[in-house]
PALOMAR-531579 format. One record per residue (C-alpha): residue in one letter; x, y, z. Coordinates in steps of 0.2 Angstrom, whole numbers, plus 5000, padded with zeros to 4 digits. Example, Ala and Ser with C-alpha at 12.3 -4.5 7.8 and 13.67 -1.06 7.14 Angstrom:
! PALOMAR-531579
atom rest a; X 5062; Y 4978; Z 5039
atom rest s; X 5068; Y 4995; Z 5036
END
This chain:
! PALOMAR-531579
atom rest m; X 5000; Y 5000; Z 5000
atom rest n; X 5006; Y 5018; Z 4997
atom rest y; X 5016; Y 5025; Z 5011
atom rest a; X 5006; Y 5041; Z 5012
atom rest l; X 4989; Y 5032; Z 5014
atom rest k; X 4996; Y 5021; Z 5028
atom rest h; X 5004; Y 5035; Z 5038
atom rest n; X 4994; Y 5051; Z 5033
atom rest p; X 4975; Y 5049; Z 5039
atom rest i; X 4970; Y 5065; Z 5030
atom rest t; X 4977; Y 5059; Z 5013
atom rest a; X 4968; Y 5042; Z 5016
atom rest l; X 4952; Y 5051; Z 5021
atom rest l; X 4953; Y 5062; Z 5004
atom rest v; X 4957; Y 5046; Z 4994
atom rest i; X 4941; Y 5037; Z 5002
atom rest m; X 4930; Y 5053; Z 4999
atom rest t; X 4936; Y 5055; Z 4981
atom rest t; X 4933; Y 5037; Z 4977
atom rest a; X 4915; Y 5037; Z 4985
atom rest i; X 4911; Y 5053; Z 4973
atom rest a; X 4918; Y 5044; Z 4958
atom rest l; X 4908; Y 5028; Z 4961
atom rest l; X 4892; Y 5038; Z 4965
atom rest a; X 4894; Y 5048; Z 4949
atom rest t; X 4895; Y 5032; Z 4938
atom rest p; X 4880; Y 5029; Z 4928
atom rest a; X 4869; Y 5015; Z 4933
atom rest s; X 4868; Y 5009; Z 4916
atom rest a; X 4887; Y 5006; Z 4915
atom rest q; X 4885; Y 4996; Z 4931
atom rest r; X 4873; Y 4984; Z 4924
atom rest i; X 4876; Y 4966; Z 4919
atom rest l; X 4864; Y 4958; Z 4906
atom rest d; X 4849; Y 4950; Z 4915
atom rest k; X 4848; Y 4931; Z 4919
atom rest d; X 4831; Y 4930; Z 4910
atom rest q; X 4838; Y 4939; Z 4895
atom rest v; X 4851; Y 4926; Z 4893
atom rest r; X 4839; Y 4912; Z 4895
atom rest q; X 4828; Y 4919; Z 4881
atom rest l; X 4844; Y 4919; Z 4870
atom rest n; X 4848; Y 4901; Z 4872
atom rest g; X 4833; Y 4892; Z 4879
atom rest v; X 4843; Y 4883; Z 4892
atom rest d; X 4843; Y 4887; Z 4911
atom rest l; X 4857; Y 4890; Z 4924
atom rest v; X 4851; Y 4884; Z 4942
atom rest e; X 4860; Y 4895; Z 4953
atom rest n; X 4869; Y 4884; Z 4967
atom rest q; X 4877; Y 4899; Z 4975
atom rest g; X 4887; Y 4893; Z 4990
atom rest a; X 4890; Y 4876; Z 4982
atom rest m; X 4908; Y 4868; Z 4982
atom rest l; X 4916; Y 4864; Z 4966
atom rest p; X 4921; Y 4845; Z 4964
atom rest m; X 4939; Y 4847; Z 4969
atom rest d; X 4943; Y 4829; Z 4965
atom rest a; X 4938; Y 4831; Z 4947
atom rest v; X 4952; Y 4829; Z 4934
atom rest f; X 4955; Y 4840; Z 4919
atom rest t; X 4968; Y 4841; Z 4906
atom rest t; X 4978; Y 4857; Z 4904
atom rest a; X 4982; Y 4865; Z 4888
atom rest d; X 4999; Y 4858; Z 4890
atom rest g; X 4993; Y 4841; Z 4891
atom rest k; X 4994; Y 4838; Z 4910
atom rest e; X 4980; Y 4830; Z 4920
atom rest v; X 4977; Y 4839; Z 4936
atom rest a; X 4964; Y 4839; Z 4949
atom rest l; X 4954; Y 4855; Z 4952
atom rest a; X 4960; Y 4855; Z 4970
atom rest q; X 4977; Y 4861; Z 4964
atom rest y; X 4971; Y 4878; Z 4959
atom rest f; X 4963; Y 4882; Z 4976
atom rest l; X 4978; Y 4881; Z 4988
atom rest d; X 4980; Y 4899; Z 4992
atom rest d; X 4970; Y 4915; Z 4995
atom rest k; X 4966; Y 4919; Z 4977
atom rest p; X 4948; Y 4920; Z 4971
atom rest t; X 4944; Y 4913; Z 4954
atom rest i; X 4934; Y 4918; Z 4938
atom rest l; X 4927; Y 4902; Z 4930
atom rest a; X 4921; Y 4902; Z 4912
atom rest l; X 4912; Y 4886; Z 4905
atom rest v; X 4913; Y 4886; Z 4886
atom rest y; X 4917; Y 4876; Z 4871
atom rest y; X 4932; Y 4880; Z 4860
atom rest e; X 4922; Y 4877; Z 4843
atom rest c; X 4908; Y 4889; Z 4847
atom rest p; X 4907; Y 4901; Z 4832
atom rest i; X 4900; Y 4916; Z 4842
atom rest v; X 4895; Y 4916; Z 4860
atom rest c; X 4909; Y 4909; Z 4868
atom rest p; X 4922; Y 4919; Z 4859
atom rest t; X 4912; Y 4934; Z 4862
atom rest v; X 4911; Y 4930; Z 4882
atom rest l; X 4930; Y 4927; Z 4882
atom rest r; X 4933; Y 4944; Z 4872
atom rest a; X 4923; Y 4953; Z 4885
atom rest l; X 4932; Y 4945; Z 4900
atom rest s; X 4948; Y 4949; Z 4892
atom rest n; X 4944; Y 4968; Z 4889
atom rest t; X 4938; Y 4969; Z 4907
atom rest i; X 4953; Y 4961; Z 4915
atom rest n; X 4964; Y 4973; Z 4905
atom rest e; X 4955; Y 4988; Z 4914
atom rest l; X 4956; Y 4980; Z 4931
atom rest d; X 4969; Y 4986; Z 4942
atom rest y; X 4971; Y 4968; Z 4949
atom rest t; X 4983; Y 4957; Z 4940
atom rest v; X 4978; Y 4939; Z 4935
atom rest g; X 4991; Y 4926; Z 4943
atom rest e; X 4994; Y 4939; Z 4957
atom rest d; X 4978; Y 4943; Z 4964
atom rest y; X 4965; Y 4931; Z 4955
atom rest r; X 4965; Y 4917; Z 4943
atom rest v; X 4956; Y 4914; Z 4926
atom rest l; X 4950; Y 4896; Z 4923
atom rest v; X 4941; Y 4891; Z 4907
atom rest i; X 4934; Y 4873; Z 4905
atom rest s; X 4927; Y 4866; Z 4889
atom rest f; X 4910; Y 4857; Z 4892
atom rest d; X 4912; Y 4847; Z 4876
atom rest h; X 4921; Y 4831; Z 4881
atom rest r; X 4926; Y 4829; Z 4863
atom rest e; X 4938; Y 4844; Z 4862
atom rest g; X 4956; Y 4841; Z 4864
atom rest t; X 4971; Y 4850; Z 4870
atom rest t; X 4976; Y 4858; Z 4854
atom rest q; X 4960; Y 4868; Z 4854
atom rest a; X 4963; Y 4872; Z 4873
atom rest l; X 4981; Y 4877; Z 4869
atom rest n; X 4976; Y 4888; Z 4854
atom rest k; X 4962; Y 4897; Z 4863
atom rest r; X 4973; Y 4900; Z 4879
atom rest e; X 4986; Y 4908; Z 4868
atom rest d; X 4973; Y 4919; Z 4860
atom rest f; X 4967; Y 4925; Z 4877
atom rest i; X 4984; Y 4927; Z 4884
atom rest n; X 4990; Y 4937; Z 4870
atom rest t; X 4975; Y 4950; Z 4872
atom rest y; X 4980; Y 4952; Z 4891
atom rest t; X 4993; Y 4965; Z 4890
atom rest r; X 5001; Y 4962; Z 4907
atom rest a; X 5004; Y 4944; Z 4902
atom rest k; X 5017; Y 4951; Z 4889
atom rest t; X 5029; Y 4956; Z 4904
atom rest n; X 5022; Y 4946; Z 4919
atom rest l; X 5026; Y 4928; Z 4920
atom rest a; X 5013; Y 4926; Z 4934
atom rest a; X 5000; Y 4933; Z 4923
atom rest r; X 5002; Y 4919; Z 4911
atom rest r; X 5003; Y 4906; Z 4924
atom rest g; X 4986; Y 4913; Z 4931
atom rest i; X 4977; Y 4909; Z 4915
atom rest e; X 4972; Y 4891; Z 4911
atom rest f; X 4961; Y 4882; Z 4898
atom rest f; X 4955; Y 4864; Z 4901
atom rest t; X 4947; Y 4850; Z 4893
atom rest g; X 4940; Y 4835; Z 4902
atom rest s; X 4931; Y 4818; Z 4902
atom rest k; X 4913; Y 4817; Z 4901
atom rest e; X 4912; Y 4812; Z 4920
atom rest s; X 4923; Y 4826; Z 4925
atom rest i; X 4913; Y 4839; Z 4915
atom rest q; X 4896; Y 4832; Z 4922
atom rest a; X 4903; Y 4834; Z 4940
atom rest i; X 4907; Y 4852; Z 4938
atom rest t; X 4892; Y 4857; Z 4927
atom rest a; X 4881; Y 4849; Z 4940
atom rest s; X 4889; Y 4858; Z 4954
atom rest i; X 4886; Y 4875; Z 4947
atom rest g; X 4869; Y 4871; Z 4939
atom rest f; X 4876; Y 4874; Z 4921
atom rest e; X 4864; Y 4866; Z 4908
atom rest f; X 4869; Y 4864; Z 4890
atom rest n; X 4860; Y 4855; Z 4875
atom rest e; X 4868; Y 4850; Z 4859
atom rest i; X 4859; Y 4856; Z 4844
atom rest n; X 4860; Y 4854; Z 4825
atom rest g; X 4877; Y 4855; Z 4817
atom rest g; X 4886; Y 4850; Z 4832
atom rest e; X 4884; Y 4866; Z 4841
atom rest y; X 4877; Y 4869; Z 4859
atom rest a; X 4863; Y 4880; Z 4867
atom rest h; X 4871; Y 4885; Z 4884
atom rest p; X 4870; Y 4899; Z 4897
atom rest i; X 4880; Y 4915; Z 4895
atom rest s; X 4888; Y 4917; Z 4912
atom rest l; X 4905; Y 4918; Z 4922
atom rest m; X 4906; Y 4912; Z 4939
atom rest a; X 4916; Y 4919; Z 4954
atom rest i; X 4925; Y 4905; Z 4966
atom rest s; X 4932; Y 4908; Z 4983
atom rest p; X 4950; Y 4903; Z 4987
atom rest k; X 4942; Y 4888; Z 4995
atom rest g; X 4933; Y 4882; Z 4980
atom rest k; X 4915; Y 4889; Z 4984
atom rest l; X 4904; Y 4897; Z 4971
atom rest t; X 4900; Y 4915; Z 4976
atom rest r; X 4893; Y 4923; Z 4961
atom rest y; X 4885; Y 4922; Z 4944
atom rest l; X 4889; Y 4935; Z 4930
atom rest y; X 4878; Y 4935; Z 4915
atom rest g; X 4879; Y 4941; Z 4898
atom rest y; X 4892; Y 4948; Z 4887
atom rest d; X 4898; Y 4963; Z 4897
atom rest y; X 4907; Y 4964; Z 4913
atom rest p; X 4910; Y 4981; Z 4920
atom rest a; X 4927; Y 4983; Z 4928
atom rest n; X 4919; Y 4989; Z 4944
atom rest q; X 4908; Y 4975; Z 4945
atom rest l; X 4921; Y 4961; Z 4942
atom rest k; X 4931; Y 4970; Z 4956
atom rest l; X 4917; Y 4970; Z 4968
atom rest t; X 4914; Y 4951; Z 4963
atom rest l; X 4932; Y 4947; Z 4967
atom rest l; X 4932; Y 4957; Z 4983
atom rest d; X 4917; Y 4947; Z 4989
atom rest a; X 4925; Y 4930; Z 4983
atom rest s; X 4940; Y 4934; Z 4993
atom rest q; X 4931; Y 4941; Z 5007
atom rest g; X 4941; Y 4958; Z 5005
atom rest k; X 4958; Y 4950; Z 5006
atom rest i; X 4964; Y 4956; Z 4989
atom rest a; X 4959; Y 4974; Z 4993
atom rest k; X 4974; Y 4985; Z 4989
atom rest s; X 4968; Y 5003; Z 4994
atom rest w; X 4957; Y 5012; Z 5005
atom rest g; X 4946; Y 5015; Z 4991
atom rest d; X 4944; Y 4996; Z 4988
atom rest r; X 4939; Y 4993; Z 5006
atom rest f; X 4926; Y 5006; Z 5004
atom rest m; X 4919; Y 4998; Z 4989
atom rest h; X 4918; Y 4982; Z 4998
atom rest f; X 4910; Y 4989; Z 5013
atom rest c; X 4898; Y 5000; Z 5005
atom rest y; X 4892; Y 4990; Z 4990
atom rest r; X 4881; Y 4975; Z 4990
atom rest y; X 4875; Y 4963; Z 4977
atom rest d; X 4857; Y 4966; Z 4972
atom rest p; X 4850; Y 4949; Z 4964
atom rest l; X 4836; Y 4958; Z 4957
atom rest a; X 4846; Y 4970; Z 4947
atom rest g; X 4860; Y 4957; Z 4944
atom rest s; X 4874; Y 4969; Z 4949
atom rest y; X 4881; Y 4978; Z 4964
atom rest s; X 4873; Y 4994; Z 4971
atom rest l; X 4877; Y 5007; Z 4984
atom rest v; X 4870; Y 5004; Z 5002
atom rest a; X 4865; Y 5021; Z 5009
atom rest f; X 4865; Y 5014; Z 5027
atom rest r; X 4884; Y 5008; Z 5024
atom rest v; X 4888; Y 5026; Z 5017
atom rest m; X 4881; Y 5033; Z 5033
atom rest q; X 4891; Y 5022; Z 5044
atom rest v; X 4907; Y 5028; Z 5035
atom rest g; X 4902; Y 5045; Z 5036
atom rest a; X 4899; Y 5044; Z 5054
atom rest l; X 4915; Y 5035; Z 5057
atom rest l; X 4924; Y 5049; Z 5047
atom rest g; X 4915; Y 5063; Z 5055
atom rest a; X 4920; Y 5056; Z 5073
atom rest f; X 4938; Y 5053; Z 5066
atom rest i; X 4939; Y 5071; Z 5061
atom rest l; X 4931; Y 5077; Z 5077
atom rest f; X 4942; Y 5068; Z 5089
atom rest s; X 4957; Y 5072; Z 5079
atom rest s; X 4953; Y 5091; Z 5080
atom rest i; X 4950; Y 5089; Z 5098
atom rest g; X 4967; Y 5080; Z 5100
atom rest l; X 4977; Y 5093; Z 5090
atom rest l; X 4969; Y 5106; Z 5101
atom rest f; X 4974; Y 5097; Z 5117
atom rest l; X 4991; Y 5094; Z 5109
atom rest g; X 4993; Y 5112; Z 5104
atom rest e; X 4988; Y 5118; Z 5121
atom rest s; X 5000; Y 5105; Z 5130
atom rest k; X 5015; Y 5112; Z 5120
atom rest r; X 5010; Y 5130; Z 5124
atom rest r; X 5010; Y 5126; Z 5143
atom rest k; X 5027; Y 5117; Z 5141
atom rest k; X 5034; Y 5131; Z 5132
atom rest k; X 5028; Y 5144; Z 5145
atom rest l; X 5034; Y 5132; Z 5159
atom rest a; X 5051; Y 5131; Z 5150
atom rest n; X 5052; Y 5150; Z 5149
atom rest n; X 5047; Y 5153; Z 5166
atom rest n; X 5060; Y 5141; Z 5172
atom rest n; X 5074; Y 5149; Z 5161
atom rest n; X 5069; Y 5166; Z 5168
atom rest t; X 5070; Y 5160; Z 5186
atom rest s; X 5086; Y 5153; Z 5182
atom rest l; X 5093; Y 5168; Z 5175
atom rest s; X 5087; Y 5179; Z 5190
atom rest t; X 5095; Y 5167; Z 5203
atom rest t; X 5112; Y 5167; Z 5193
atom rest a; X 5112; Y 5186; Z 5193
atom rest g; X 5108; Y 5187; Z 5211
atom rest n; X 5123; Y 5175; Z 5215
atom rest t; X 5134; Y 5185; Z 5204
atom rest a; X 5129; Y 5202; Z 5213
atom rest g; X 5131; Y 5195; Z 5230
atom rest a; X 5148; Y 5188; Z 5226
atom rest a; X 5156; Y 5204; Z 5220
atom rest p; X 5158; Y 5212; Z 5237
atom rest r; X 5167; Y 5198; Z 5245
atom rest q; X 5180; Y 5198; Z 5230
atom rest m; X 5183; Y 5217; Z 5234
atom rest s; X 5186; Y 5215; Z 5253
END
């Protein structure tokens, strides 16, 4: 964290107030993600929300590099995860979702691999590592920080899996899909946020994921542990997910609480500064009085000693 914010309360206060104003000024339309019902109408399939469910940690998938790994391997630290279920040969929908996710993470001031992960799993058991590798490289090439940050590359993984593993993960998150003519699939348009322990915490629907919404989603998934600034902490405290709107919105009561705390902080800080100033003035006055007394005593002793020297 910036040194000035940690050691200068006034600077921190200004940052929080500025962030609050900026967030309040953001148009509501820019904060909205496509409604779940709209997604259903587009595809004719459902996504049964299992918020709070655990992912199947023992399910084994194959990485784009051809390694078989248990899902649990990606949930051993404090990083939350953004999970996408797609199929790599999808002509329109899945590439659009991945492109939208890529655009958002480029705007986000959190870094993949350092603060969170992105995991993409194909729900088509017939797809292989070559398809996963091509899609992973395409995705990484669009993520600007991956060009200079090795951790960012490692934080992005694309998988394929067996029919059993795919069924295990789709069942756990309520993800339904149906094969249609031409080998294509009807499926929900959604991303999922997963906690560091593998618990499903949020669904993000549609083709657009505003950066502030994704940040709040990641803060929720990590219980605020990845917050990097007072502004992030303010957002996490004052914004709550509204399932009816399908997005995060400001909670007036939380803002009032923050305002009351800041008001109390300013009041007590002001009183403390007044007392400190008064204490310094008293000490200075006492020191001056002691100096004057000492000078008077010294002058008196000198005057009394002079006659004795003459006699």
